[in-house]
Wavefront OBJ file of the C-alpha trace (Angstrom):
o trace
v -48.451 -7.928 -6.549
v -48.242 -5.728 -9.696
v -44.751 -4.560 -9.698
v -45.124 -2.330 -12.708
v -47.992 -0.496 -11.001
v -46.059 -0.216 -7.758
v -43.003 1.190 -9.575
v -45.350 3.740 -11.550
v -47.077 5.010 -8.254
v -43.616 5.319 -6.636
v -42.334 7.373 -9.621
v -45.459 9.681 -9.473
v -44.929 10.240 -5.684
v -41.281 11.122 -6.343
v -42.083 13.548 -9.219
v -44.813 15.148 -7.086
v -42.152 16.182 -4.421
v -39.361 16.694 -7.026
v -37.334 19.183 -4.969
v -37.105 16.760 -2.075
v -36.239 13.992 -4.251
v -33.421 15.845 -5.812
v -32.082 16.702 -2.372
v -32.060 13.217 -1.338
v -30.555 11.933 -4.639
v -27.824 14.619 -4.246
v -26.939 13.443 -0.753
v -26.387 9.742 -2.016
v -24.482 11.188 -4.929
v -22.177 13.192 -2.987
v -21.623 10.467 -0.362
v -20.669 7.922 -3.115
v -18.512 10.425 -4.868
v -16.556 11.324 -1.898
v -16.298 7.724 -0.873
v -14.874 6.629 -4.204
v -12.527 9.701 -4.385
v -11.259 9.286 -0.862
v -10.700 5.347 -1.170
v -9.033 5.752 -4.635
v -6.713 8.567 -3.288
v -5.724 6.761 -0.082
v -5.004 3.426 -2.045
v -3.013 5.454 -4.461
v -1.079 6.839 -1.543
v -0.472 3.420 -0.262
v 0.683 2.240 -3.724
v 2.964 5.002 -3.925
v 4.440 4.419 -0.431
v 4.620 0.722 -1.332
v 6.760 1.681 -4.365
v 9.122 3.698 -2.184
v 9.655 0.941 0.545
v 8.108 -2.437 -0.067
v 8.949 -2.662 -3.822
v 12.584 -1.900 -2.873
v 12.621 -4.795 -0.384
v 13.376 -8.263 -1.220
v 10.456 -10.672 -0.538
v 13.155 -12.818 1.333
v 16.689 -11.819 2.233
v 19.350 -14.148 3.224
v 22.211 -12.991 5.440
v 24.567 -13.657 8.308
v 23.689 -11.841 11.351
v 26.390 -11.082 13.793
v 25.054 -12.790 17.199
v 26.345 -15.040 19.768
v 26.205 -18.760 19.430
v 22.843 -20.197 20.610
v 24.814 -23.441 21.842
v 27.261 -22.412 24.475
v 30.026 -24.869 25.596
v 28.426 -25.142 29.128
v 25.244 -26.483 27.464
v 27.110 -29.319 25.745
v 28.584 -30.557 29.048
v 26.776 -33.462 30.581
v 27.415 -32.143 33.973
v 25.863 -28.741 33.571
v 23.453 -28.909 30.787
v 20.467 -29.708 32.861
v 21.303 -26.722 35.357
v 20.217 -23.165 35.029
v 23.551 -21.588 33.986
v 24.388 -17.866 34.124
v 26.909 -16.788 31.397
v 28.452 -13.279 31.077
v 30.357 -11.473 28.546
v 29.319 -13.696 25.576
v 31.100 -12.944 22.371
v 29.589 -13.158 18.794
v 30.452 -16.073 16.628
v 33.556 -15.371 14.521
v 32.047 -16.176 11.121
v 31.746 -12.613 9.643
v 29.013 -11.477 7.259
v 30.166 -13.478 4.345
v 27.834 -16.233 3.189
v 29.651 -19.442 2.655
v 29.123 -21.287 -0.589
v 27.224 -18.269 -1.900
v 27.662 -19.110 -5.654
v 26.181 -22.567 -5.111
v 23.319 -21.081 -3.308
v 22.546 -18.558 -5.685
v 22.550 -21.101 -8.493
v 20.179 -23.394 -6.561
v 17.746 -20.578 -5.995
v 17.720 -19.307 -9.559
v 16.308 -22.835 -10.555
v 13.487 -22.565 -8.043
v 10.195 -22.154 -10.010
v 8.744 -20.001 -7.225
v 11.502 -17.333 -7.553
v 11.523 -14.717 -10.162
v 15.239 -13.829 -9.920
v 17.956 -13.697 -7.246
v 20.242 -10.721 -6.686
v 23.499 -11.047 -4.588
v 24.594 -8.097 -2.804
v 27.535 -6.601 -0.613
v 26.812 -4.204 1.980
v 29.522 -2.503 3.788
v 30.125 0.684 5.784
v 32.651 3.297 4.407
v 33.955 6.743 4.894
v 33.579 9.215 1.999
v 36.615 11.545 2.021
v 36.253 15.113 1.543
v 39.554 16.762 2.268
v 40.087 16.302 5.938
v 36.447 15.558 6.424
v 35.049 11.960 6.512
v 31.480 11.266 6.068
v 30.176 7.874 7.123
v 28.064 6.001 4.666
v 27.213 2.552 3.043
v 28.137 0.978 -0.214
v 25.918 -1.383 -1.946
v 27.744 -3.719 -4.159
v 25.213 -5.066 -6.601
v 24.825 -7.294 -9.697
v 23.687 -4.427 -11.806
v 21.356 -6.254 -14.318
v 19.817 -8.538 -11.512
v 19.269 -5.441 -9.189
v 17.574 -3.397 -11.955
v 15.352 -6.346 -12.906
v 14.071 -6.805 -9.300
v 13.966 -3.305 -8.051
v 14.018 -0.862 -10.811
v 16.799 1.227 -9.255
v 16.974 3.283 -12.537
v 13.587 4.939 -11.481
v 15.387 6.668 -8.763
v 18.462 7.809 -10.710
v 18.182 11.558 -11.565
v 21.597 11.785 -13.288
v 23.497 9.360 -15.180
v 22.355 5.521 -16.025
v 22.457 2.493 -13.998
v 24.334 0.555 -16.761
v 27.287 2.656 -16.186
v 28.070 0.880 -13.196
v 29.306 -2.014 -15.329
v 32.332 0.176 -15.778
v 35.146 -0.514 -13.485
v 35.651 1.706 -10.414
v 32.312 3.394 -10.923
v 29.854 4.646 -8.409
v 26.265 6.112 -8.089
v 25.938 8.195 -4.976
v 22.652 9.731 -3.184
v 21.698 13.271 -3.939
v 22.178 14.244 -0.334
v 25.726 13.036 -0.119
v 26.420 14.790 -3.515
v 25.139 17.993 -2.132
v 27.193 17.700 1.191
v 30.392 17.082 -0.748
v 29.610 19.335 -3.613
v 30.015 16.601 -6.025
v 28.550 16.095 -9.629
v 28.550 13.352 -12.129
v 32.062 12.820 -13.577
v 33.868 13.798 -10.451
v 36.039 11.241 -8.448
v 35.195 10.467 -4.870
v 37.744 8.814 -2.472
v 36.551 6.089 -0.301
v 38.096 4.392 2.897
v 36.686 1.002 3.754
v 36.136 -0.267 7.075
v 39.291 -2.261 6.815
v 41.461 0.665 5.927
v 41.575 0.018 2.169
v 41.568 3.203 -0.028
v 39.824 3.517 -3.457
v 39.104 6.294 -5.898
v 35.901 5.755 -7.835
v 34.340 7.810 -10.564
v 30.797 9.170 -10.063
v 28.627 7.941 -12.896
v 25.151 8.984 -11.743
v 23.267 10.451 -8.784
v 20.292 8.869 -7.026
v 17.300 10.322 -5.117
v 14.917 8.037 -3.332
v 13.296 10.660 -1.392
v 14.220 9.461 2.200
v 16.832 11.771 3.552
v 18.647 9.408 5.662
v 19.200 7.050 2.593
v 20.031 9.842 0.211
v 22.629 11.172 2.709
v 24.514 7.927 2.998
v 23.684 5.483 0.431
v 25.678 4.590 -2.715
v 25.744 1.921 -5.354
v 28.777 0.215 -7.086
v 29.244 -2.995 -8.988
v 29.773 -6.298 -7.154
v 33.232 -6.645 -8.402
v 34.165 -3.186 -7.479
v 32.809 -3.542 -3.949
v 34.843 -6.860 -3.627
v 37.955 -5.060 -4.746
v 37.560 -2.257 -2.371
v 37.274 -4.767 0.565
v 40.084 -6.891 -0.855
v 37.769 -9.919 -0.962
v 37.733 -12.738 -3.492
v 34.854 -12.877 -6.092
v 32.646 -15.300 -4.147
v 32.277 -12.679 -1.327
v 28.600 -11.970 -0.735
v 27.009 -10.503 2.235
v 23.234 -10.796 1.126
v 21.219 -12.795 -1.150
v 17.949 -10.898 -2.343
v 14.977 -12.969 -3.625
v 11.768 -11.871 -5.396
v 8.939 -14.223 -5.516
v 6.035 -14.704 -8.007
v 3.734 -15.139 -5.176
v 4.485 -12.799 -2.282
v 2.244 -14.750 0.218
v 4.816 -17.527 0.149
v 7.480 -15.276 1.599
v 7.174 -16.098 5.280
v 7.108 -19.915 4.622
v 10.067 -19.684 2.242
v 12.137 -17.715 4.624
v 11.799 -20.503 7.318
v 12.603 -23.103 4.570
v 15.795 -21.446 3.355
v 16.920 -20.873 7.079
v 16.943 -24.538 7.854
v 18.252 -25.499 4.332
v 21.070 -23.211 4.023
v 21.888 -22.460 7.782
v 21.496 -18.718 7.188
v 19.509 -15.928 8.845
v 16.486 -15.024 6.724
v 13.889 -12.298 7.050
v 10.680 -11.832 4.847
v 9.413 -8.431 3.673
v 6.327 -8.756 5.973
v 8.589 -8.716 9.114
v 11.017 -6.185 7.766
v 8.244 -3.712 7.013
v 5.612 -4.713 9.740
v 5.227 -0.985 10.925
v 4.918 0.375 7.407
v 2.128 -2.212 6.722
v 0.231 -1.154 9.776
v 0.345 2.540 8.546
v -1.073 1.430 5.303
v -3.999 -0.595 6.883
v -4.705 2.272 9.086
v -5.076 4.807 6.147
v -7.289 2.347 4.240
v -9.489 1.792 7.411
v -9.847 5.691 7.893
v -10.925 6.220 4.206
v -13.422 3.506 4.316
v -14.862 4.747 7.747
v -15.289 8.393 6.451
v -17.104 7.011 3.156
v -19.376 4.760 5.313
v -20.224 7.766 7.759
v -21.006 9.964 4.655
v -23.520 7.272 3.288
v -25.094 6.850 6.687
v -25.788 10.676 6.865
v -27.309 10.447 3.538
v -29.271 7.761 4.771
v -30.780 9.904 7.586
v -31.862 12.415 4.948
v -33.660 9.936 3.013
v -35.367 8.820 6.095
v -36.519 12.238 7.091
v -37.762 13.124 3.590
v -39.789 9.766 3.269
v -41.209 10.247 6.867
v -42.542 13.717 5.740
v -43.855 12.308 2.466
v -45.914 9.830 4.366
v -47.504 12.618 6.695
v -48.344 14.557 3.448
v -49.437 11.659 1.559
v -51.882 10.292 4.254
v -54.975 10.883 1.990
v -53.231 9.070 -1.014
v -52.205 6.070 1.215
v -55.914 5.831 2.636
v -57.265 5.892 -0.922
v -54.827 3.203 -2.079
v -55.836 0.989 0.651
v -59.534 1.848 0.240
v -59.247 0.766 -3.364
v -57.659 -2.777 -2.563
v -53.940 -2.109 -2.049
v -52.602 -4.071 0.812
v -50.373 -2.977 3.450
v -47.572 -5.069 1.968
v -48.247 -3.269 -1.368
v -48.079 0.168 0.209
v -44.863 -0.831 2.024
v -43.198 -1.801 -1.273
v -44.276 1.474 -2.882
v -42.085 3.371 -0.325
v -39.286 0.946 -0.423
v -39.270 1.297 -4.019
v -39.236 5.077 -3.636
v -35.935 4.733 -1.559
v -34.413 2.240 -4.079
v -34.977 4.630 -6.995
v -33.321 7.454 -4.926
v -30.409 4.877 -4.086
v -29.982 3.742 -7.703
v -30.161 7.287 -9.391
v -28.064 8.828 -6.680
v -25.465 6.030 -6.533
v -25.028 5.923 -10.577
v -24.396 9.600 -10.605
v -22.223 9.171 -7.666
v -20.066 6.659 -9.494
v -19.875 9.163 -12.453
v -18.724 11.989 -10.245
v -16.397 9.761 -8.282
v -14.419 8.849 -11.358
v -14.515 12.312 -12.521
v -13.172 13.808 -9.207
v -10.490 11.035 -9.139
v -9.516 11.812 -12.804
v -9.052 15.509 -11.950
v -6.774 14.805 -8.897
v -4.675 12.373 -10.913
v -3.771 15.279 -13.261
v -3.046 17.900 -10.550
v 0.731 18.325 -10.622
v 2.706 17.220 -7.563
v 6.374 17.792 -7.890
v 8.773 17.780 -4.925
v 12.408 17.287 -4.767
v 12.058 14.338 -2.346
v 10.107 12.422 -4.786
v 11.610 12.810 -8.274
v 9.565 9.988 -9.781
v 6.236 11.470 -8.656
v 4.646 14.128 -11.138
v 0.885 13.840 -10.127
v -1.069 12.989 -7.075
v -1.425 9.230 -6.924
v -4.848 7.634 -7.635
v -5.537 3.864 -7.732
v -8.492 2.991 -10.011
v -10.222 -0.238 -8.997
v -13.561 -1.547 -10.062
v -14.193 -2.972 -6.556
v -14.440 0.516 -4.997
v -17.288 1.150 -7.451
v -19.000 -2.149 -6.602
v -18.768 -1.477 -2.940
v -20.044 2.269 -3.456
v -23.202 1.175 -5.529
v -24.084 -1.724 -3.104
v -23.531 0.382 0.069
v -25.902 3.029 -1.384
v -28.546 0.522 -2.233
v -28.216 -0.899 1.308
v -28.293 2.403 2.999
v -31.245 3.791 1.073
v -33.236 0.536 1.464
v -32.893 0.443 5.244
v -33.575 4.193 5.493
v -36.837 3.700 3.347
v -37.947 0.470 5.183
v -38.908 2.041 8.492
v -41.111 4.623 7.021
v -42.572 2.056 4.596
v -43.609 -0.194 7.559
v -45.268 2.755 9.200
v -47.277 3.546 5.935
v -48.231 -0.050 5.695
v -49.739 0.149 8.856
v -52.101 3.162 8.444
v -55.692 2.474 8.833
v -57.681 4.133 6.037
v -61.062 4.327 7.841
v -59.270 6.642 10.481
v -57.905 8.859 8.030
v -61.025 9.215 6.036
v -63.151 9.818 9.179
v -60.548 12.526 10.277
v -61.195 14.258 7.185
l 1 2 3 4 5 6 7 8 9 10 11 12 13 14 15 16 17 18 19 20 21 22 23 24 25 26 27 28 29 30 31 32 33 34 35 36 37 38 39 40 41 42 43 44 45 46 47 48 49 50 51 52 53 54 55 56 57 58 59 60 61 62 63 64 65 66 67 68 69 70 71 72 73 74 75 76 77 78 79 80 81 82 83 84 85 86 87 88 89 90 91 92 93 94 95 96 97 98 99 100 101 102 103 104 105 106 107 108 109 110 111 112 113 114 115 116 117 118 119 120 121 122 123 124 125 126 127 128 129 130 131 132 133 134 135 136 137 138 139 140 141 142 143 144 145 146 147 148 149 150 151 152 153 154 155 156 157 158 159 160 161 162 163 164 165 166 167 168 169 170 171 172 173 174 175 176 177 178 179 180 181 182 183 184 185 186 187 188 189 190 191 192 193 194 195 196 197 198 199 200 201 202 203 204 205 206 207 208 209 210 211 212 213 214 215 216 217 218 219 220 221 222 223 224 225 226 227 228 229 230 231 232 233 234 235 236 237 238 239 240 241 242 243 244 245 246 247 248 249 250 251 252 253 254 255 256 257 258 259 260 261 262 263 264 265 266 267 268 269 270 271 272 273 274 275 276 277 278 279 280 281 282 283 284 285 286 287 288 289 290 291 292 293 294 295 296 297 298 299 300 301 302 303 304 305 306 307 308 309 310 311 312 313 314 315 316 317 318 319 320 321 322 323 324 325 326 327 328 329 330 331 332 333 334 335 336 337 338 339 340 341 342 343 344 345 346 347 348 349 350 351 352 353 354 355 356 357 358 359 360 361 362 363 364 365 366 367 368 369 370 371 372 373 374 375 376 377 378 379 380 381 382 383 384 385 386 387 388 389 390 391 392 393 394 395 396 397 398 399 400 401 402 403 404 405 406 407 408 409 410 411 412 413 414 415 416 417 418
């Protein structure tokens, strides 16, 4: 088989029907460009949402959950432990939220080579006092430098600086809370803890995450200030947050730390399972739409090649009469479709990148997402590889059936019919 000759004949057939060839190639170009643009945008959107939720979630969280004891006294009795016992009005264990021996646990975890860093934290409900009005909320007592390293909370501070929390009796409040109480940076806010302790804290910053429920109630202060508000010693901690080098180890390490430290643990997959499902659904939809576009373009190529066979019956008969086999004729038409796929696919990659670049510079500013300035786009070479491979696959399949039909044409019947 003379491949150079086959490519030459295929090229001349394409040029002979240049308008139809351009239409077919444009169909492939449009499909690939839309596929790349859509997938890049959807993945960029997923990355944005990951930044809002998943990146602010520790890979593993250690805490004490308020819950009833699993081993009730009746189950320890030799007389009743093998019976079916019905127990009512069970009270939770009186151990509180404090993590026992927290400093030793934090020190141990910081030495673990699988862990990037550890951020101890205190989470406690409070009342923010505004005259006679009390607004319920939450104070997060954080180790400022560790929290900033792991979760980049400075990205969501629209006024002030996260380092200002290192000052005594300072606080950063959510924008929704600041608007409700008509407070600004530099004002003093009065707080009542769940234990009835009163405190006056200076507002050194205002944060805005973009989630209304959080911005209306959440605030940050230093670990030492939170301990002082609660009247607790310096070893009082309610949460230990862990970030890992390898996120895939989160589930296994959560189980390991639960047994080792006798604490409740939760990994980020469990904590954000519904959110992860939404990201997967968006990705599936974007791929599905792109594939449908390519299949539609494939039908266009199929129809054009079918028409070309009917119009080139004489040419096919002459080729066969001059010694071309049915296999040669088949490869001529497969080559036709491959040329359309390659040319259309390459232009599709170029236009896909151009469209993605245009979207990435379109302003997108909203008060709920202060860190986002333009529409999110995720650039990845894998999208372009998938696009060109699927373009070649679709066009090859679309051209194969007309090519098989052309290879079975009997030149004697065609010439006799003329």
